[in-house]
C-alpha angles and dihedrals in degrees: 000000000000092000092053092050090051091050090050091050092047091049092050091049090050091053092049095051092045094051091046088049090051091055091045090051090049092050091044093052092050094048092046091045092051089048092054087050096051101037100031126260114299124184094241096048090048091051088047089054093052091047093051091047092051092047088050092053095046090045093048091049096047096037103040113013101038094043094050095238094122092052089043096054093043097051114126115254091239092062096049125100120218096269095048091049088050092051094046094047090050093047092049093047091050095040097048093046089051090045096048094050090046092050095046087050095047092046089052094049090047091050092051094045092046092236124144116204117242128209096280091054090050093049089050090051090050094048089051091053094048099046102039098085092056088046092055088054092046092052098045107032143003122252089235094055 
């Protein structure tokens, strides 16, 4: 019984770390891409973009696809039982509150800095909005719970 609890705890820790690493890689990719755009393409910054993109892809697969979080959060409402609906609703509420506060802060920083986001930044924000509910579930509870 104790061994099963330890395995479950280690798995939850792995999921949390993988999800966090995915978001760090996404932010790193956007920042390194913007650096390339502003300062001209340099070999090391191009390589850094590729590394961040590969880390993001691996983290997305391990943290969202393989764990079932992506499928869980995108399940049609008609197929959810009461507990799944409650978990999904709570995750959506938390995720979009965090997302709204993040976007408002980001837009304020952009406006004060005189920066206009480009397509890569917009796609990054879209990915954040689309994955954040699954990340909330991954950080707070297991899909198997």
